Steps between C-alpha positions, in 0.01 A plus 500: 500500500131483572372702791401263783175696547323747273648851531270780613479801270504832673635861478842610629476828692856548611816320597697608809770389732626281226302190603149636548224604264148636552253313282142575427262202463127560457543849630682380823866562581741229615875479545695247300851368511728609208775240453736731304808676634550717194370835403224349280554794262241480216316210682231701668300818513208590720178325381658249281337159488680238698466131605558340834549162648352403836677294753322256727765519764332642817837614633567748223439869589377569147313234315520681162818513277537729204584278211421695169429855392365608166613807297246470219740299282616216709468329840824554686621244750620696805556206730881452438501171687296340216800526264683208663186298521445549125858410409494198720188377327644569149821326579341181626268494197795554262339811353823709471698370215821679615485315827336165405651157535620509860390206716555678836363840599595628847348834630697735722838349445758625748822637348740678739305734715206527258237287340421486129138448406543162310779263440459269189709183461518160336468607139611241244721758320516832678668600830302584810333839499420754762194722435413829668147624462369859500140628469469787254200741519647831404419650159711799377520632144276223388742228627503260789791612727657383823556601774241763608724617777873469578567139598830417668375152553434466128851630420638236738315221319638605165855490638436154645361380157826626330716306744290191448551526122866547540515174706389305188127457582202663331344812648177657395315824598129433441265812486128418543309782330158523682320719244392461143538859373879486422697339224867551606702472823784725599671586829377819662823706454330826607411342838785273585800553261725269696251213449481576133881498482527165680226347284703597189806356659318179582382460147864562372623242759267234357214526749173415313249789507144354465177695497153343473175689500206367690141462382320676779141419597249469780497112478866450463849634402652290223812500294499746211769572249879548533570870433813667374750653753707799439 
């Protein structure tokens, strides 16, 4: 995923009210939108370098969006909305071996009272597959972990994937690791033990757990390596 416009490098002063951040550019302060509902634990500290995108939409209250932060080891993608954009691009390009070969890719597939991020069908051999996507930015004990806060919504998604698998279709939980300073993915049992329990149950039920690391950069975010999941 190439950035539509060059990102602006700046300094992150503070994040507050969840969706706001004070940013310093050329010794001037501005307020940027933070597209992340999580705690962003380990994703920012005062005075960390960061990178912003700029919208040309005149109706936006804040033109700048916080896209990346830098901890000295890796750029970290804090815009959680980019995870679905990345997976969509990778699926259409056939870059994910585990999910390749499907001729039809439908985003936001409605199932019951919910929507699953992607529905793949028309594979020459395999049954249709539902794919749920999560953006991972948390690093604890040297590992990528999810979630960074209790997520009842995420728990619900896992239950839905288990039911889908029981119906005879494929179901996959796809974790997009938006940082390069980790080598293993594991559920954040100390933060949301119920999510960790359900992820383990999902795996035992046949739901496929897939985690790919991104190559993070100021010009683009691209597909990195598949990393082990615990």
